[in-house]
N, C-alpha and C positions, 0 to 999 in steps of 0.2 A: 463626563466623568462624575461619579457620585462624590458627595462631600467628604465621606470618610477617606477614600483613596487620595483625594486632594490633600488632606491633612498629612498623610504619610509622605507624600511627595514634598510638601513644604518643610516637613520635619527634617528630612534628609538634606535638603538644600540649605538649611539653617545651621548645619553642624560647623563648629569651629575647632574645638579641641580634638574631636574625633574625625576631622575632615579627611584624614588619611584613609578612612574606610571606603571613601568614594572611589579610590583607585582600584579596589578589588573588582575583578571581572564579574563576579556574581552580583555585586552591589550595583555596578554600572548597568548590568542587564535589568536589575530591578527598577532602577531609576528610569530607564527607557520604557519598561513595561508600564509604570505608573503614568508616564508621559503619554504613551499611546492610548491608554484608557481614557484620556481626556478627549480623544477624537471619536470619529464615527466609523472608521475603517476596520471592520471585523477581521479582515485578513491580516492587517498589520498588528492588531491586538494578539491574534493567535501566534504570529511569528515572534513577537516580543515575549509572550508568555512562555513559549516553548524554549526560547533562547535562555530565559532566566532559569527555568527548571533544569535545563541542560548544564548550565554553569553551577547551579546549586548541587546537583547530583554528583558532580565531580568531587565534592568535599563531604557532603552529608545529605540525607533526605529530610533532616530536621532543621528548619530555618532558625529556630530559637537557639539551638545548640551551635549552629554555624556562626551566628552573629555574636554570640557570647565569646566564642573562641577568637573572633576577629577583634573584639573589644579588649580582651585580656592580653592579646599579643601586640596590640597597637603601641607604637613608640611615639608618644606625644609629649608636649611640653609639660603637661600636668603630672604625668607619671615620672618623667625625668626629674622634675623638681623634687618630688618626694624621694626618689632614689638617691639623689645627691644631697638630701637633707637641707634643701634650700627653703626659704620662706615662700609659702604659697598664699597669695592674696585671697581674701574671701570672695572677691568677684570671680576669680578663676575657679574656685571651689563650687560656687553657685552655678557657673556655666557647665562644669563637668557633670554635676549631679542632674541638672535639667536635661543635658544631652543624653545621659544614660537612660533617663526615663523615655526620651524620644526614641532612642534606639530599641529599647525594650518593647515599646508599642509597635514599632515596625517588625520586630522579631516575632510578635504575636499575630501578625497578619496571616490570615488563613488562605489557602488556595480557593476555598469556597467563596470568600469575599471577593476575590479578584474575578473568579469565573462568573459570578453573578453580573458582572459588568460587561461580559463578553457574550454576544448573541450567537451562541454556537451550541448545537445539540450533540456534537461528536465528542469523542474521548479527549480529555486533557489530563495529563498526569498531575497527581497531587503531591503535596509535601506535608510533613508533620510539624507540630508545634508542641512546646512543653512549658510548664509553669516555672519560671526562673526569675529571681529578684536580681536584676543587673546591678543595682546600687550596692546591695549586700555582697555580691560576688566580687565586685571591683574593690570594695573596701577590704575584703579578705586578701586580695592580691597586693594591695598597698601594705597591709600589715605584715605580709610574708614576703616582701620584695627581696629581702636579703638571701632567701633560698630559691625563690621562684623567678626573680628577675623580670625583665620586660622585653618587648620586641622579639626578635628571633631567638634571643638567649633564653626566653621563657619556654620555648617549644623544643629546642634542640640542645644537645649536650656537647656535641663534638663538631668542630668547624675546620675548614681548610682555607687557605688563601687562593683566590682565583681572580686574576687580573687586578691584583692589589686590593681586593675586597674580601672581607670576611664572609665566607659562604658556608651554610650548614651542610653537614654530612647527613643526608636523609636516611641512610641505611648503614649506621655505624657498626663496628665490631661490638657484639654484645657479650664479649667474654667477661666472666665473673672471677673474683678472687678464689672462689671455691673450685674453679676449674683448673687452677694452677697448683701443681704439686712440687714440693721441695722449695729450696731457697727461702725458707721462712725468715731467717735472720736478715737477709738482704731486703726482702719485701717489707718487713716490719719497719726497717729504717726509712724507706720511702713513704710508707703509710704514715708514720709518726710525723714526718716533715709536712706531709699534706694536711694532717689534722691541725698542726700548728698554723698553717696558712688559713684554714677554715675558721680557726678560733681567733684570728686577728693577731696572732703572735708572730714574732720574727721567724720567717721560713727561709731556708737556704735554696739557692739554685742547685739543681741536682744533676750529676753526670752518672748515668748508669752505663758502665763499660764492661767489656768482656767478650767471651766467645759468642759466635753466632748461634742462634737457636736456643739460648738459655732463658728466654722469657723476659727480656728487658722491655721491649715495646708492649708486650702483653700485660706486664705489670702496671705500666702507666695507664693503659686503657681500662684495665679492670678496676683500678682505683677510681678513675673518673666515673665508671658505671656504678660503683659502690656508693659514691658520695655526691652524685649529681643532685639528689634530693636535698642535700645540705647546701647547695649553691655552688657546686664545683663545675667548671666548664673547661674544655680543652680546645685550643686553637693550634693546629699543626702548621708548621712553617718549614719549607724545604731550605736547603743550604742556599739555593739561588734566590730565595725570598728574604734573606736576612736583612736586607736593606729596608724591608717593610716593617721591621720591628718597632722603630720609633713611632710610626703612624698607628700601629696596632695598640701600643701602650697608651698613646694619647687618646685613642677612642674608647678604651675600657678602664682607664685609671680611676674614673669616678663612678664606675658601675659598682653596685653593692655586691655583685657576685664575685667569686674568687676564680682566677684563671691560671691554667697551666699553659704556657707557651711551649709547645712540644716540637723538638727537632729530632727526627729519627735518623739513625745511621749517619751521624755527623763525623766527617773527617775532612781534612784539608791537605792539598799538596803544597809544595813549597812556593808555587807560583800563583796560588789563590790570593785574591785581594778582596774577597767578599765577607771577611770576618770582622771588619771594623765596627759595624753596627752591633754585632753580638758582644764584642769586647766592651764597647761603650756601655751597653746595657748591664753586663756583668759587673762593671766597675761602678755602676750607679750613676753614670753621667748622663743617662737618658731619662728625662722626666723624673729625675731624682728617685728612681726605682719605686714605683707604686707598690703599696703594701698589700694590694689584692692580687698581685701577679708573681709567679715564680717560673723560672725557665727549667724545664726538664729536657735533657738531651740524652740520647743513647749513642754509643759508639763501640766499635770493635777495638778501638785503640784508646788507651788511657790518656795519651797526650794529644790525641786528635790529629796526629800527623801521619800522612801517607808518605813514608820515606822511600826514596828510590836510590839505586846505587850511585847515580850522579850527585845526589844530595850529600852523600858521604865523602865525596872527593875533596870537598873543602876549597874548590877553586872559584867559588862564587860567594863573595863576602855578603852581598845583599841577600842571596838565597839563604845562607846560613842564619843571618839575622832574622829573616822571616820565620824560619823553622823555630828559632828560640822564642820568638814572639808567640807562635802557635802553641808551643809547649807551655808557655806561661799562661796562655788562655785557659787551659784545663785547670790550672791552679786557682782560677777565679771562681770555680764551682765550689760552693761551701761544703757540699756533701757529695762525696764520690763513693759509689757502691759497685763493688766488683761481682759480676755474675760469671764465675769461672766454669769451665766445662766439667761436668760431674765425673768423679772416679767411678770405677766399676760398681761398687756397692751403692753409691748414691743414684747412679743411673738405674740400677735394678729396682731400687725403692720407688722411683718415679714410675717405672714400667708396672711394677706390682700394684701400686695404688690405682693407676689408670685401668689396669686389667680388672681389679676388684670392683671398681666403680661401674665398669661395663659388663659385669657378671661373666667374665671369661674364665672358664674352669680349665686350667692347665696346671699340671704338676710343676712346682716351683723350679726344679732343676731344668725341666724342659723349657719353661718360660725363659729362664735365664740364658740358656744356650741359644735359643732362637733370637732373643733380644740382642745378644752380643753379635751374632752373625749378621743381623740386620744393620747394626751400627757400623760394622766393618765395611759393609757394602754401600753405606749411605753417609759417608763423611764423618763418622765417629760418633761418640756418645754425646747426647745433648737432650734437653727436655723436649725439643722439637722432634728429634729422632725417636724418642720414646713414644710420643703421641702418634707419630706416623706408623710406628710398628704396631701399636695397639689398634689403630684404625685399619691396618691391613688384616689383623686377626678378626676384627669385627666383620670386615668384608668377606673373608674366607668362610666365616661361620654362616653368613647369609647364603653363600653359594653352595 
C-alpha cells in the first residue's frame, strides 16, 4: 500500500465526532478498499474497488459531494450542542475542525490514485471530485441551524412514525398553497398560526374540521412545503400512535426547528381509550408543552366523537362520561377552523379557477352544468370533487 492511501485509512480510523460516518455502507466499502490496497492480492483489490464504486453510485458519482452530504446530515455531539445552545469546549471545536479537514482530504481522493495501486489493465469505473471547503460549509450549517436543522431533519421535511421511530417520508405530497383554490379565510388562519410558531411566538394547537374533500389535510401539507426552508417540519401520527406523542416531544423539544405533530382524520368512538396522551399534551402536562411544537389535527367532526345510536340511549354512565371527555378534548384546541362544504357558487368558483389554470376552454354555463352533474354523481360538492371533475376534463381533452 502506498503511503498516501495509508494516510486516508488512518484518517478515517481516527474520527471521533464524525465517527457515525463509518456506519455508511459506501464508507464501509471505502475503508475495506483502503485496507485491501495494503495487501498484494489484485483480485481482492478489484473486488473491494468495485464494491465501493457500486455503493457510491447508489447515491452519487461525485465522492466529494457525497461525503459533504454525509457530514452535513450527521447527527453528532458537536452539532447537537450548537443546536441546543450549550457550551462547546475549545477541545471539541478543535477536534471537529481537524476531522473536517481529514474528511475533506478523503473526499478529494481520486479514482486514479486508487487505481495506480491496483495492478490491473482492464476497465475500472471512475468517480468525480470537486473543490469544496468542508470547514466553511459546516460553519454555514451551524449558522443556519434554526432553518436547516441537523440529522434526518436536515434532509427531509415530512415524517411518519414507524415502529415507534420517527421515519422520513422520502416521496412526500408536494402540494403547494398555490394549488389550493378557495377557503382563503380558513387557510390564512392556519398560516398565521404557523408563522407565529416559526417566529417563536405563542402558537395554538389547531383543529381543522368539516366536510370531507374540503382541503384540510392538503392545507397542512402545503403550509409545510411552503415554510420548510424556514425550519418547519411535519411528523404525522395516527390515532393508534397517540401514546408515542410524549416520546416524540421529548426527542424534538430541544431541536431548533419547528414541528407540527399532525393527526389526520381524527375521531374517537365512545369505547376508545387511546386519547389520554393527546389530552395530556393539549393540556400542557407533557414536557410542559415545548414552544417549538404545535399539534394540528383534521377531523370530519368538530367534537371528534363518532356517535352511535347506542351512545344516545344513556344506559351506560361510563360511556356517556367518556363521550363528554372526548367533547371537551376538542375544546382544548386553541384554534378551530371550519372547512364547510361549498355552496353552488363557491363550488363553481373553484371549478372555474382550476379550469382556467389548466387552459380548459368551455363556455361558463356548460362548465357549470357539467360540474354540478359530476358533483351529484360523486358525493356532492367539495374542493376534491372540483379537482376530480377538472382532471376528468383534462383526460377527455387528451383522448
